[in-house]
C-alpha positions in Angstrom: 0.2 17.9 18.0 -2.2 15.6 18.2 -1.2 12.3 17.4 -3.4 8.6 17.2 -1.3 6.2 19.1 -1.4 2.0 19.2 -0.3 1.8 22.9 -1.0 -2.1 22.8 -1.8 -4.8 20.5 -5.7 -4.9 19.7 -6.4 -2.0 21.7 -7.4 0.2 19.1 -6.1 3.8 19.3 -6.1 6.6 21.4 -5.7 10.3 20.8 -3.0 11.7 22.7 -0.7 15.4 22.7 2.9 15.1 22.2 5.5 17.8 21.5 6.4 18.6 18.3 9.5 16.6 17.6 13.4 18.1 16.4 14.6 16.4 13.1 17.9 14.7 13.9 20.7 14.3 11.4 19.5 13.8 8.0 15.8 14.2 8.8 12.9 16.4 8.2 10.0 17.4 10.4 6.6 17.7 8.0 3.3 18.7 8.6 1.1 16.1 7.7 -1.7 17.0 5.4 -3.3 13.6 4.9 -2.5 10.2 5.4 -4.2 7.2 3.6 -5.4 4.3 5.7 -3.6 1.0 5.0 -4.7 -2.6 5.3 -1.4 -3.0 6.6 -2.3 -0.5 9.2 -4.9 -2.9 10.3 -2.4 -5.5 10.7 -0.1 -3.3 13.0 -3.2 -2.3 15.1 -4.5 -5.8 15.9 -0.9 -7.3 16.2 -0.4 -9.4 13.4 3.5 -7.9 12.6 6.0 -9.2 14.4 8.3 -7.0 16.8 5.9 -3.8 16.7 7.3 -1.3 19.3 4.5 0.2 21.4 3.8 3.0 21.6 3.6 3.6 17.7 1.7 6.1 15.8 0.6 4.1 12.4 0.4 5.1 9.1 2.6 5.4 6.0 0.5 6.9 3.2 2.0 10.4 4.1 1.6 13.4 2.5 2.8 16.9 4.0 4.8 19.8 3.9 8.4 20.2 5.3 8.8 22.7 8.3 12.1 22.3 9.4 15.8 20.5 8.0 17.7 18.5 10.2 21.3 18.8 9.5 23.2 17.5 6.7 20.1 17.7 4.8 20.3 19.3 1.4 18.1 17.8 -0.9 14.9 19.2 0.7 13.8 22.6 1.2 11.2 24.1 3.6 7.9 24.7 2.1 8.3 21.6 -0.2 5.6 18.9 -0.8 6.5 15.5 -0.1 5.3 11.9 0.6 6.5 9.7 2.9 6.2 5.8 2.0 6.2 2.5 4.0 10.2 2.3 3.3 11.4 4.6 6.3 15.6 4.0 5.8 17.6 0.9 5.4 21.5 0.3 5.8 22.7 1.4 2.6 25.9 -1.5 2.9 24.2 -5.1 2.5 24.3 -7.5 -0.2 20.5 -6.4 -0.8 20.9 -2.7 -0.7 23.9 -2.6 -2.8 22.1 -5.0 -5.5 19.0 -2.7 -6.0 16.7 -4.7 -3.5 16.9 -2.4 -0.7 13.1 -3.5 0.1 14.9 -6.8 1.3 17.0 -5.1 4.0 17.5 -7.0 6.9 17.9 -3.9 8.9 15.0 -1.7 7.3 13.0 0.5 9.1 9.4 0.9 8.7 7.3 3.6 8.7 4.1 3.3 11.2 5.4 0.1 12.1 9.1 0.1 13.2 9.0 4.1 13.7 6.0 6.7 14.0 4.2 7.5 11.1 1.3 9.6 9.8 -1.4 9.5 12.3 -0.7 12.9 13.1 -0.4 16.3 13.0 3.6 16.5 12.2 5.8 13.4 11.5 9.5 12.9 11.4 11.4 11.2 8.4 14.3 10.3 6.7 15.0 13.2 4.0 16.5 10.7 1.6 13.5 8.5 1.2 11.0 10.9 0.5 9.3 11.7 -2.6 9.0 15.0 -4.0 5.6 15.7 -5.0 4.2 18.4 -7.2 3.0 21.5 -4.9 -0.3 21.4 -7.5 -1.3 17.4 -6.4 -4.1 16.9 -4.1 -2.8 15.8 -1.0 -5.7 13.5 -0.1 -5.9 12.1 -3.9 -2.3 11.3 -3.6 -1.6 9.8 -0.4 -3.2 6.4 -1.4 -0.6 6.2 -4.3 2.0 6.0 -1.6 1.4 2.2 -0.6 -1.1 1.3 -2.1 0.0 2.9 -5.4 3.4 1.9 -5.1 2.5 -1.9 -4.0 0.2 -2.0 -6.5 2.8 -0.9 -9.1 5.1 -3.1 -8.2 3.4 -6.3 -8.0 2.1 -5.4 -11.5 5.3 -5.6 -12.8 5.5 -9.1 -11.0 3.2 -10.5 -13.2 5.2 -10.1 -15.9 3.6 -9.2 -19.2 0.0 -10.8 -18.8 -2.8 -10.0 -21.0 -5.5 -11.1 -18.8 -4.9 -10.2 -15.3 -6.8 -11.2 -12.3 -7.3 -9.1 -9.3 -8.3 -10.9 -6.0 -9.2 -8.6 -3.6 -10.7 -5.1 -5.1 -9.7 -2.4 -2.3 -7.3 0.6 -2.2 -4.5 -1.3 -4.2 -6.7 -2.7 -6.8 -8.8 0.2 -7.5 -4.9 2.0 -8.8 -3.5 -1.3 -10.4 -6.8 -1.6 -12.7 -6.1 1.6 -14.1 -2.3 1.3 -14.6 -3.2 -2.1 -16.1 -6.0 -0.9 -18.7 -3.9 2.2 -19.5 -1.3 -1.2 -20.6 -3.7 -2.9 -22.9 -4.6 -5.6 -20.8 -8.0 -7.1 -20.0 -8.9 -7.8 -16.3 -10.8 -9.8 -14.4 -11.7 -8.8 -10.7 -12.6 -10.9 -8.3 -14.3 -9.7 -4.8 -15.7 -11.1 -2.0 -18.5 -13.7 -2.9 -21.7 -11.5 -3.0 -20.3 -7.9 -3.1 -22.3 -7.1 -6.0 -21.0 -3.0 -5.1 -17.9 -3.7 -5.5 -18.3 -5.9 -8.5 -20.2 -3.1 -10.1 -17.1 -0.5 -8.8 -14.5 -2.4 -10.6 -16.5 -3.1 -14.1 -16.8 1.5 -13.8 -13.1 1.1 -13.4 -12.3 -1.1 -16.4 -12.8 -4.7 -15.4 -14.2 -6.5 -18.8 -15.6 -9.3 -15.8 -16.3 -9.2 -11.8 -17.4 -12.0 -9.7 -17.0 -13.7 -6.4 -13.8 -15.2 -5.4 -15.6 -18.4 -5.4 -16.1 -18.3 -9.1 -14.1 -18.8 -12.1 -13.3 -16.6 -14.9 -14.6 -16.3 -18.0 -11.5 -17.8 -19.3 -8.2 -18.6 -17.7 -5.6 -15.8 -16.4 -2.2 -15.1 -17.5 -1.3 -13.9 -13.8 -3.1 -13.0 -10.9 -2.7 -10.6 -8.0 -4.1 -11.4 -4.6 -4.6 -8.2 -2.6 -6.6 -9.6 0.1 -4.8 -11.5 3.0 -6.7 -14.4 2.6 -4.2 -17.9 2.1 -7.1 -20.0 0.8 -7.2 -17.6 -2.5 -3.5 -19.1 -3.6 -4.9 -22.4 -4.7 -8.0 -20.7 -6.3 -5.9 -18.2 -8.1 -3.8 -21.1 -9.1 -6.5 -23.2 -10.1 -7.7 -19.8 -12.7 -4.2 -19.5 -14.3 -2.8 -20.8 -17.3 0.5 -23.0 -17.7 3.4 -20.9 -17.6 1.7 -18.4 -15.4 2.0 -16.5 -12.3 -0.1 -15.6 -9.0 1.3 -12.4 -6.9 1.0 -12.4 -3.1 1.0 -8.8 -3.0 0.5 -8.4 1.3 2.7 -8.0 3.9 0.4 -10.7 5.4 -1.4 -13.5 4.7 -3.3 -16.0 6.5 -1.8 -19.6 6.1 -2.1 -21.1 2.5 -3.6 -24.7 2.7 -2.6 -27.4 1.2 -3.6 -27.9 -2.3 -2.6 -30.6 -5.0 0.6 -30.1 -7.4 -1.8 -30.6 -10.7 -2.8 -27.0 -10.1 0.7 -25.6 -9.6 2.3 -28.2 -12.5 2.8 -26.6 -16.2 5.3 -24.2 -14.7 2.7 -21.8 -13.1 4.9 -20.0 -10.3 3.5 -18.1 -7.3 6.1 -15.0 -5.8 5.9 -12.8 -3.0 5.7 -8.9 -3.2 7.9 -7.7 -0.2 7.9 -3.6 0.8 9.4 -1.4 -2.4 12.0 0.4 -3.1 13.0 4.3 -4.2 12.9 3.1 -7.4 9.8 2.0 -7.7 8.5 5.3 -6.7 10.7 6.7 -9.1 9.0 4.7 -12.4 5.4 5.1 -10.7 5.6 8.8 -9.8 7.1 9.4 -13.5 4.3 7.2 -15.2 1.3 9.3 -13.5 1.4 12.0 -15.8 0.5 9.8 -18.6 -2.4 7.6 -17.1 -4.2 10.0 -15.2 -5.0 7.9 -12.2 -7.8 8.6 -10.3 -8.4 7.8 -6.9 -11.6 7.3 -5.1 -10.9 8.1 -1.9 -13.3 8.4 1.9 -12.3 11.5 4.4 -12.1 10.5 7.7 -10.7 13.2 10.4 -7.3 12.4 12.4 -9.6 11.6 15.4 -11.9 9.5 13.7 -8.9 6.8 12.8 -10.2 3.8 14.5 -13.5 4.4 12.9 -11.7 4.5 9.3 -10.2 1.2 10.3 -13.2 -0.1 11.4 -14.6 0.7 8.0 -11.7 -0.7 6.1 -12.1 -4.2 8.4 -15.7 -4.4 7.3 -15.3 -3.7 3.6 -17.3 -0.7 3.5 -15.1 1.4 1.6 -14.7 1.6 -2.0 -10.9 3.0 -3.0 -9.4 3.8 -0.2 -9.6 5.9 3.3 -7.8 8.9 4.1 -7.2 10.9 7.6 -7.3 14.5 7.2 -5.4 16.4 9.7 -6.3 20.2 10.4 -4.4 23.0 9.6 
C-alpha cells in the first residue's frame, strides 16, 4: 500500500510503500476512501505536539470500508462503511473513563498522532472506537465531520445557550459549526484574519449575521465565543468582545501562548474553557443530529500523493471549508 509518512518533524511527508497490515485483536483493517486534512495534522507535521513518534502516518478524519476483522470483533462486518476519529482508544478503567470523560484519559491513543492514521490506502483501527456511517454517505464530504464536525459540536455545547455566538477563525470547523448554530436559532458573528474579504463573504453565505476581521469589535457583545484559530492573542480579544457572564471556548489542541491581559476583561463572571479531544458520546449525538440539520461541507479534493500541497494550502489559508485526501480504488 502507499502511505504518506512523516519521518522527522518539520521535514514534510514522503511517499512510501508498505505491506498491508493485519488487524490484531479488537482491530479492523479499513480501505481508506477519504481522509480530511485537519489543522492538528499541521501541528503533528510541524513538531508542535509532544511525544510524536517517528515515522508516523498522519490523518484522523477517516472514512473507510471494513476489509478484515481482527479476533473478537463482533460490532462491525466486512464491507461496512465507518469513520475513524481523533480518539483511537482509551484505557477504559481510569476515573476519567469511568466518569464519561474518556477524552481526558491519560492513556488515550490518538489517530494520526500516536498511531498511524489515514494518509494512506489502508489503516488499522480499534473497532470499538469506529463510527458506523450510512452506506449512502459521500465519503469525501463526510470526512471533515470526523474531527472538524465533532470538535465543533463539542465546542458548541461548551458555549452554552449563547444567543449571540462569535466564531474566531473561519475554517473547516467553523463552517460546520455555523450551520449547527443557525439550525438552533443562534445569531453568529464570524471573525477571520484581518483583510480576508473572501473568508468573510464565505461566512456570510453560510448565515453569519456579521463578518469582519479578528481585529474588529462585533456590532454588539457576544454571549459566547469559540476560538478555532491556534492564536493565543485571540483569547483577550474575544474576552473583550464578550458580555458579562459570557464564555470563551478554546477549541484547538494547540495554541500559541496567551498574552497577559487586564483582569477587567475577565471580571464580571466571564470564563475561559478549553475543549480537549472528543468522546464516543459526542459522535453518537452529532451523527444522530445530522439528518435534521443537513450539513453541507465545502471541500477541496487532493490526491493522496498531494498531501503536502494540501497541508501548505491549509497553513496559508487558501482553503475555504476543508481539504480532503482521496485515495485511489
